[in-house]
C-alpha positions in Angstrom: -34.0 -80.5 1.7 -30.6 -81.2 0.5 -30.1 -79.5 -2.9 -28.2 -82.5 -4.4 -31.1 -84.8 -3.6 -33.6 -82.2 -5.2 -31.5 -82.3 -8.3 -31.5 -86.0 -8.3 -35.2 -86.2 -7.9 -35.9 -83.8 -10.7 -33.6 -85.7 -13.1 -35.1 -88.8 -12.2 -38.7 -87.6 -12.7 -37.7 -86.2 -16.2 -36.4 -89.7 -17.1 -39.4 -91.7 -15.9 -41.7 -91.0 -18.6 -39.5 -92.5 -21.2 -38.9 -95.6 -19.2 -42.4 -96.4 -18.6 -43.0 -98.5 -21.7 -46.3 -100.2 -22.6 -46.8 -103.5 -24.0 -47.0 -105.1 -27.5 -50.7 -104.4 -27.6 -50.0 -100.6 -27.7 -47.9 -101.2 -30.8 -50.8 -103.4 -32.4 -53.3 -100.4 -31.6 -51.5 -97.9 -33.4 -53.2 -96.0 -36.2 -52.2 -96.2 -39.8 -49.4 -93.6 -40.8 -48.3 -92.8 -37.3 -44.7 -91.8 -37.5 -42.6 -94.5 -35.6 -38.9 -95.3 -34.7 -38.0 -99.0 -34.3 -34.6 -100.1 -32.8 -33.3 -103.5 -33.7 -29.9 -105.1 -32.4 -26.7 -104.2 -33.9 -25.8 -107.9 -34.8 -29.2 -108.4 -36.6 -29.6 -105.2 -38.3 -28.9 -105.2 -42.2 -26.1 -103.0 -43.3 -25.7 -101.6 -39.7 -29.1 -100.0 -39.5 -30.0 -100.0 -35.8 -33.0 -97.6 -36.3 -35.9 -98.0 -38.7 -37.7 -94.9 -39.2 -40.9 -94.4 -41.1 -44.9 -94.6 -40.8 -46.7 -97.5 -39.2 -48.2 -99.9 -41.8 -49.5 -102.9 -39.4 -48.6 -105.1 -36.6 -49.5 -108.6 -35.6 -48.7 -110.7 -32.7 -45.3 -111.8 -34.4 -44.1 -108.7 -36.3 -44.4 -104.9 -37.0 -44.4 -103.5 -40.5 -43.1 -100.0 -41.2 -43.4 -97.9 -44.5 -39.8 -96.5 -44.6 -39.0 -92.9 -46.0 -38.2 -94.5 -49.5 -41.7 -96.1 -49.5 -40.8 -99.7 -49.0 -42.5 -101.9 -46.6 -40.2 -103.3 -44.0 -41.4 -106.1 -41.7 -39.5 -106.6 -38.4 -40.2 -109.8 -36.5 -41.1 -109.0 -32.8 -38.2 -110.9 -31.4 -36.0 -108.6 -33.2 -37.5 -105.5 -31.9 -35.9 -103.7 -29.1 -37.7 -100.6 -28.9 -40.8 -99.0 -30.6 -41.3 -95.2 -30.2 -44.0 -92.9 -31.7 -43.7 -89.1 -32.6 -45.6 -87.1 -30.1 -47.6 -84.2 -31.8 -46.5 -80.6 -31.2 -49.3 -79.6 -29.1 -48.8 -82.4 -26.6 -45.0 -81.3 -26.7 -46.1 -77.7 -25.7 -47.8 -79.2 -22.6 -44.5 -81.0 -21.8 -42.6 -77.8 -22.1 -45.0 -75.8 -19.9 -44.9 -78.4 -17.3 -41.1 -78.6 -17.5 -40.8 -74.9 -17.1 -43.0 -74.7 -14.3 -41.2 -77.5 -12.6 -37.8 -75.9 -13.0 -39.2 -72.4 -12.0 -40.6 -73.9 -8.7 -37.3 -75.7 -8.0 -35.3 -72.1 -8.5 -37.8 -70.5 -6.2 -37.4 -73.2 -3.5 -33.8 -73.2 -3.7 -33.3 -69.3 -3.6 -35.7 -69.1 -0.6 -33.7 -71.8 1.5 -30.5 -69.6 1.6 -30.8 -66.5 3.7 -27.5 -64.7 3.0 -27.1 -62.5 0.0 -23.9 -64.5 -1.2 -25.9 -67.7 -0.8 -28.6 -66.4 -2.8 -26.3 -65.7 -5.7 -24.9 -69.1 -5.2 -28.5 -70.4 -5.4 -29.3 -68.8 -8.5 -26.1 -70.0 -10.1 -26.7 -73.6 -9.0 -30.3 -73.3 -10.2 -29.2 -72.2 -13.7 -26.6 -74.9 -13.9 -29.4 -77.5 -13.2 -31.7 -75.7 -15.6 -29.4 -75.6 -18.7 -28.9 -79.3 -19.1 -32.4 -80.1 -17.9 -34.0 -78.3 -20.9 -32.4 -80.4 -23.7 -33.2 -83.6 -21.7 -36.9 -82.5 -21.6 -36.9 -81.7 -25.2 -35.4 -85.0 -26.3 -37.8 -86.8 -24.1 -40.7 -84.9 -25.3 -40.5 -85.6 -29.1 -40.9 -89.4 -28.9 -42.9 -91.6 -26.7 -41.9 -95.1 -25.9 -44.5 -97.8 -26.6 -42.7 -100.9 -26.4 -39.3 -101.9 -24.7 -38.1 -105.5 -25.0 
């Protein structure tokens, strides 16, 4: 298998979970005080705030209400919501880290066994390290927040 294709496949698989967004019903089904992040368009955001961080208060068919860090309630109309994400608990993040580590280890083993010469094995290890180092922060960033709604 072509190493470039393998790298592309791994990066695509790392990006897919964040791009598979559920419907507005998932937002409405959130439990009270869940940590949320709501993104609104630049041109509609007051004082340039694109992200509203806080705890989920309520949602109906037309809006979502978030209790911000300063304990004020902020209601955002659904037609202004671009993205809703929820914080993933640390225990679930640990599972994501273990899966990421297993996938990257498997990639390193497969890449190293496809090269037969000693110099090529050194290149395979270097190539695998070059792929692993950027993949770790990507996996960490994707594992902290789960996308529930994407307009």
